[in-house]
Every structure is written in C-alpha cells, then in structure tokens.
C-alpha positions in Angstrom: 164.7 154.4 141.6 165.0 154.9 137.9 167.3 152.0 137.0 165.4 149.7 139.3 162.1 150.5 137.5 163.7 150.0 134.1 165.1 146.6 135.2 161.7 145.5 136.4 160.1 146.6 133.1 162.7 144.6 131.1 162.2 141.5 133.3 158.4 141.7 132.8 158.7 142.2 129.1 161.1 139.1 128.8 158.7 137.0 130.9 155.7 138.1 128.7 157.7 137.3 125.5 158.6 133.8 126.6 155.1 133.2 128.0 153.7 134.3 124.6 156.1 131.9 122.8 155.0 129.1 125.2 151.3 129.8 124.5 152.0 129.9 120.7 153.9 126.7 120.8 151.1 125.1 122.8 148.7 126.2 120.1 150.9 124.4 117.6 150.9 121.0 119.4 150.3 118.2 116.9 148.8 114.7 117.2 151.1 111.8 117.1 151.4 109.7 113.9 149.2 106.6 114.4 150.3 103.7 112.2 147.1 101.9 112.9 145.1 104.4 111.0 145.3 103.4 107.3 145.2 105.4 104.2 141.7 106.2 102.9 140.2 103.4 100.9 138.0 103.6 97.8 134.7 105.5 98.0 132.9 102.6 96.2 132.6 99.1 97.7 135.2 96.6 96.3 134.2 93.8 93.9 133.0 90.6 95.5 131.4 92.3 98.5 127.8 91.6 97.4 125.9 88.4 97.1 123.5 88.1 94.3 119.9 88.9 95.2 117.3 86.9 93.1 115.8 89.2 90.5 118.5 91.9 91.0 121.5 90.0 89.6 122.4 92.8 87.2 122.2 95.6 89.8 125.4 97.7 89.5 127.9 96.8 92.2 130.9 99.0 91.5 129.5 102.5 92.1 128.3 103.0 88.5 126.1 106.1 88.1 123.7 104.2 85.7 121.1 102.2 87.6 119.8 98.9 86.2 116.5 99.6 84.4 113.9 96.8 84.5 111.2 96.5 81.8 107.8 95.7 83.2 106.6 92.1 83.1 104.4 91.1 80.1 101.3 91.0 82.2 101.7 94.7 83.0 102.2 95.9 79.5 98.9 97.1 77.8 98.3 95.6 74.4 96.8 97.9 71.8 93.8 96.8 69.8 94.3 96.8 66.0 92.1 99.0 63.8 90.9 101.0 66.8 90.4 104.8 66.3 88.8 107.8 68.0 86.1 110.0 66.5 85.9 113.8 67.1 82.7 115.7 67.6 81.6 118.8 65.8 83.8 121.9 66.5 82.7 125.4 67.1 84.8 128.4 66.0 84.9 131.5 68.3 84.9 135.0 67.0 86.7 138.2 68.2 84.8 141.4 68.0 86.3 144.9 67.4 85.7 145.7 71.1 87.6 142.6 72.2 90.4 143.2 69.7 90.8 146.9 70.9 90.8 146.0 74.6 93.4 143.2 74.0 95.7 145.7 72.2 95.2 148.3 75.0 96.3 145.7 77.6 99.3 144.8 75.4 100.4 148.4 75.0 99.9 149.0 78.8 102.8 146.5 79.4 105.1 148.3 77.0 106.5 151.4 78.6 107.7 152.8 75.3 104.3 152.5 73.7 101.6 155.2 73.9 97.9 154.1 74.2 96.5 156.8 71.9 96.9 154.8 68.7 95.1 151.8 70.3 92.2 154.0 71.3 91.9 156.0 68.1 92.6 153.3 65.4 90.0 152.5 62.8 89.5 148.8 62.1 89.5 147.8 58.4 89.1 144.0 58.8 89.2 141.2 61.4 90.2 137.9 59.8 89.7 134.8 62.0 91.8 131.6 61.6 91.0 128.1 62.8 94.0 126.8 64.6 94.0 123.4 66.3 96.6 122.1 68.8 96.9 118.3 69.2 98.4 117.0 72.5 99.2 113.4 73.5 100.2 112.7 77.1 101.6 109.3 78.2 101.9 108.8 81.9 104.5 106.1 82.4 106.4 104.5 85.3 110.0 103.1 85.2 111.9 101.1 87.8 115.7 100.9 88.3 118.0 99.6 91.0 121.5 100.2 92.4 123.4 99.1 95.5 123.6 101.8 98.1 124.9 102.0 101.7 124.5 104.1 104.8 126.2 104.2 108.2 125.1 101.3 110.4 123.8 102.7 113.7 122.0 99.6 115.0 118.9 100.5 112.9 116.6 97.7 111.9 118.3 95.3 109.4 115.8 93.9 106.9 118.0 91.1 105.5 117.4 87.8 103.8 116.6 86.1 107.1 113.1 87.7 106.7 112.4 86.3 103.3 113.2 86.5 99.6 113.3 90.0 98.1 110.3 90.7 95.8 110.9 91.4 92.1 111.3 95.1 91.1 107.7 95.4 89.9 106.3 93.8 93.0 107.7 96.3 95.4 104.7 98.3 96.6 104.9 102.1 96.3 102.3 104.8 96.3 101.5 106.2 92.9 101.3 110.0 92.6 98.4 111.8 90.9 98.1 111.0 87.2 100.2 113.1 84.7 102.4 114.4 87.5 106.2 113.9 87.4 107.5 112.3 90.6 110.3 110.1 91.9 110.7 107.9 95.0 113.6 105.8 96.3 112.9 102.8 98.5 114.9 100.0 100.0 114.2 96.7 98.4 112.8 94.5 101.2 115.1 91.8 102.6 118.2 93.0 100.7 120.1 94.6 103.5 123.3 93.3 105.2 126.2 94.9 107.3 129.9 94.9 106.5 132.9 96.8 108.0 133.4 100.1 106.2 135.5 99.7 103.1 136.8 103.2 103.2 138.3 103.2 106.7 138.7 99.4 107.0 136.3 99.4 109.9 138.3 101.8 112.1 135.9 104.8 111.8 138.9 107.1 111.0 141.0 107.7 107.9 144.5 109.2 107.6 144.5 112.9 106.6 145.6 113.1 103.0 146.7 116.7 103.3 149.4 116.1 106.0 149.8 112.3 105.4 148.9 111.6 109.0 151.6 113.9 110.6 149.2 116.6 111.7 151.6 119.2 110.2 151.9 121.0 106.9 154.5 123.3 105.4 154.1 126.9 106.6 152.7 128.9 103.7 154.2 132.2 105.1 157.8 131.1 104.9 157.4 128.2 102.5 158.9 125.8 105.1 162.2 127.6 105.6 161.4 128.9 109.1 162.6 132.4 108.2 161.0 135.3 106.5 163.0 138.4 105.3 166.1 137.2 107.2 164.1 136.9 110.5 162.5 134.1 112.3 159.1 133.3 110.9 156.5 134.7 113.2 153.8 132.4 111.8 155.4 129.0 112.5 158.0 130.3 115.1 160.8 129.1 113.0 159.8 125.5 112.7 158.7 125.7 109.1 155.6 123.6 109.9 152.0 124.5 110.9 149.1 122.6 112.3 147.1 121.0 109.5 143.9 122.9 109.1 142.1 120.0 107.5 142.4 117.6 110.4 143.1 120.2 113.2 146.5 118.6 113.8 145.2 115.2 114.6 146.6 113.5 111.6 143.3 111.8 110.9 139.7 112.5 110.0 136.3 110.9 110.7 135.5 108.6 107.9 133.1 110.3 105.5 131.4 107.1 104.5 130.5 105.6 107.8 130.6 108.9 109.9 132.9 107.1 112.4 130.4 104.2 113.0 132.9 101.7 111.5 130.2 99.6 109.8 128.0 100.1 106.8 124.5 98.8 105.9 124.4 97.8 102.3 121.0 97.5 100.5 119.4 97.6 97.0 117.8 100.9 96.4 114.8 100.9 93.9 114.2 104.2 92.1 110.6 104.5 90.8 110.1 107.3 88.4 106.8 108.6 87.1 107.1 110.8 84.0 104.4 112.5 81.9 105.6 112.5 78.3 104.0 115.0 76.0 103.7 115.1 72.2 102.3 118.3 70.9 101.6 119.6 67.4 100.2 122.8 65.9 100.0 123.2 62.1 102.2 126.1 60.9 100.1 127.7 58.1 100.3 131.5 58.9 103.7 132.9 57.7 103.4 136.2 59.6 102.6 134.6 62.9 105.3 132.6 64.9 103.8 129.2 65.7 105.9 129.0 69.0 103.6 131.7 70.4 100.9 129.1 70.8 103.0 127.1 73.3 102.3 129.4 76.2 98.6 130.2 75.7 95.4 128.3 76.6 93.1 126.8 74.1 89.5 125.4 74.2 89.8 121.6 74.7 86.7 120.6 72.8 87.9 116.9 72.4 89.4 114.9 75.3 90.0 111.1 75.0 91.5 109.3 78.0 92.3 105.6 78.6 95.1 103.3 79.4 95.8 103.4 75.7 94.3 105.9 73.3 94.0 105.4 69.5 94.7 107.6 66.5 92.0 110.1 65.6 90.2 109.6 62.3 87.6 111.6 60.4 88.6 115.0 61.7 88.4 117.8 59.1 92.0 118.9 59.6 94.0 116.0 58.1 97.2 117.3 59.6 95.8 116.7 63.1 94.8 113.1 62.2 98.4 112.5 60.9 99.9 114.0 64.1 97.7 111.8 66.2 98.8 108.7 64.4 102.4 109.7 64.5 102.3 110.6 68.2 100.6 107.3 69.2 103.1 105.3 67.3 106.0 107.2 68.7 104.9 107.0 72.3 103.9 103.3 72.1 107.3 102.3 70.6 109.4 104.5 72.9 107.7 104.0 76.3 106.3 100.5 76.3 109.6 98.7 76.1 111.2 99.8 79.4 108.3 101.7 81.0 104.9 100.7 82.2 102.2 102.9 80.6 99.7 103.8 83.2 97.4 106.2 81.4 97.2 108.2 78.2 95.2 111.3 77.3 94.9 113.0 73.9 93.2 116.4 73.4 92.4 118.7 70.5 92.2 122.4 71.4 90.9 125.2 69.4 93.2 128.2 69.7 91.5 131.4 68.7 93.6 133.5 66.3 92.4 136.7 64.7 94.4 138.9 62.3 93.4 142.6 62.9 93.9 145.2 60.2 93.5 148.9 61.0 94.3 152.4 59.9 95.9 155.1 62.0 96.6 158.6 60.6 96.4 157.3 57.1 98.8 154.4 57.5 97.9 150.7 57.5 99.0 148.5 60.4 98.1 145.0 61.7 98.4 142.7 64.7 97.3 139.3 65.9 95.0 138.4 68.8 95.5 134.8 69.9 94.6 132.3 72.7 91.7 132.1 75.1 93.1 135.0 77.1 93.5 137.2 74.1 97.2 137.7 73.9 98.6 140.1 71.3 101.4 139.8 68.9 102.2 143.2 67.3 105.5 143.3 65.6 104.9 146.9 64.4 103.0 149.6 66.4 102.2 153.1 65.1 104.4 155.1 67.6 106.8 154.6 70.4 108.6 157.2 72.5 112.4 157.2 72.7 114.8 158.6 75.2 117.5 160.8 73.7 
C-alpha cells in the first residue's frame, strides 16, 4: 500500500506542476503584432491643417505655448483728458491713548509664549509720539484677450463651423465680466471656428503602437535580464523565455490614442482666453528709520480719500508731496503699461491714513520702546523687557 500511495502522490504533484506551468504560460499570452497600427504621431497638429479664420490669422497653429494676444480696438481704449487732476479733502489724524497702547502690547505679548505679561502690565509710559503715515494705492482693473488653436475628441457633439457664419473678432465675443477688481479667467470657443479632422496622433485609427514594446506586447524580463536563467536555473519569472508581458499595454502591443481617446477624429477650434487682472500700485513713504515700512503691507488703514472712474487722474494739492508724486508716477506707469494690449475697465485710487505711534516707557529703571500701527493696533516690539528661556 505504501509504494502505491507514493506513486499516486508523485503523479498528482507532476500534474499540478505542469498545470501550473500551463496557467502561467496562459497568463503570459501576448497580442499579435498588428502592422496596421502605426507609430504614435506628433502630439501637435501638423502644419497646413488649419484654414485661416478672419480676424485670427496669427493664432498659433503649431502647439506653441504662447497665445496670440490681441490689443483692444481703438473705440474701446479710454482716452485720458489732459490737465485733469484730483483734489483731496481735509484729513483727520487719529490718536492712541496709553490705555490703547498698553492693551495692544498685552495682546502682542499673549501671542509670544516666551514673553511674560508682567512688564506690559507694570510699565510706566514716558511718551507717546504719533506719526502721520499715508498709503497711496492705485488699482487698474484690465481685460486681455488671447487665442490659440485647441482640439478635443469628436464624439458627435455639436459642430459650430463656418457654415453657421463668420467668426466674430476677438473683442466682439460675448463673455460675462466678473465683479470689478477681481482676478478671473475664462476660456471659450470662438463661434463658427470648429471643424473635424482625423486624429493626427493615431492617423485616424484610435490606437497607437506601444512605444515600450514596439508593438510586440513583450518586454525583456527584468529578473533575468532576458537570459531566461537566473543563478543557473530556469527563470521562474518568465519561465525561461526571457520575455514578459508589457505592463504598459497589457501585452496588446498598442494603446488607446491619448489625443482622441480612441474616437479616431478630433474637433479643432479656436479657443479665446479672456483674462481679468487687478493691477495694483502701492506706495508708503519710508521716513521712520526704526520702523520697517514693509510692516504696513498687511495692516488696514483709514481710506479717507477714494477716487474711482474708468480713468483716474493724478492727485494734486495734497499736503504730503510724496503722495502726489506717487500718484502721478502710478498713473503714468499703469496707463503706459496696460492700455496697449489690455482694455482698462475701471480704475480706483485711494489714500489711507495708517495710524503709527511710537511708545516710550520705563520698566524697572530701564528705557524701552515699541510701535503701535494700523487700524487694528498691531505691535512691533524688537526689544521686550524679559523673556523666559528653556535650559
């Protein structure tokens, strides 16, 4: 009975072994090389594919990244009036009391875990010196329009081609304008510019030859480097063939065309990119050596003067001559920079009063100082009486 059982066990093992080899080899079946599937073509459409569309003759046709930018027509460019200027009303200067200065310092210290609040509570003020600081800001809300040829898989969607009429010029394409002084961008198909052509990447077949296996469906085994043997034994990964199924095409030798998604045809059209941008010119006079002027960038001020129109004009007669010069410089800069290739929709200039107080105080016989600035009473204190340290 013993030899009979052993023989049955060996027979079952051999059967299982060859069955396993059969299953493995079945897993490694490859697609046949198809000569009708061509190599992958260029990702960009070839020259000569596009007909010129009136008003869009200079639209990039060879996949360039830079869209063609169109300046607005003359009738949409605002013309500045000469010798116009803006007058500024009387300005009020806010004051900071000792109570406000102390509370601001306590809130500042509370956010610094190495600072103790006792010096802020017990300090004795010696002087509060206010400064008059103005911030000038000019905003120019402008629109630009640029075009480029684009394509998408054609899936029998509506084809708005030249049979429906002539494409409108870039600045006549209707789009919804976002809220003023808000950056935004929208991309729209230019009406009547669409047409269908066979896909240039797969030559209208919907599939492209796999570049990793050159269409064979097989690649060299990475375990045995194509030799079929590993450490003097038959390679268990490729079963001695030296080849494995291509993982990029799953052994088919081809892939779905990434340009047309297998649809064989592409719809080409001119895409108009409309961009709205709020350009900002800002200036704060730097007259206080001990206070970094960049601190003013992130605090609110009191906008006591606001002037808004399609075009604003330089400020004159304001007591701070630097603000007048900044207004003149900003107006000239924005007008020369943004009126040539952009359409200026609206401008706004403001003058804000930014409170700034230099607080001098005594604590335990030593002199210290700090600054309180902005409408929300921020504190700049480069030196504080004491801070704890971790040994």
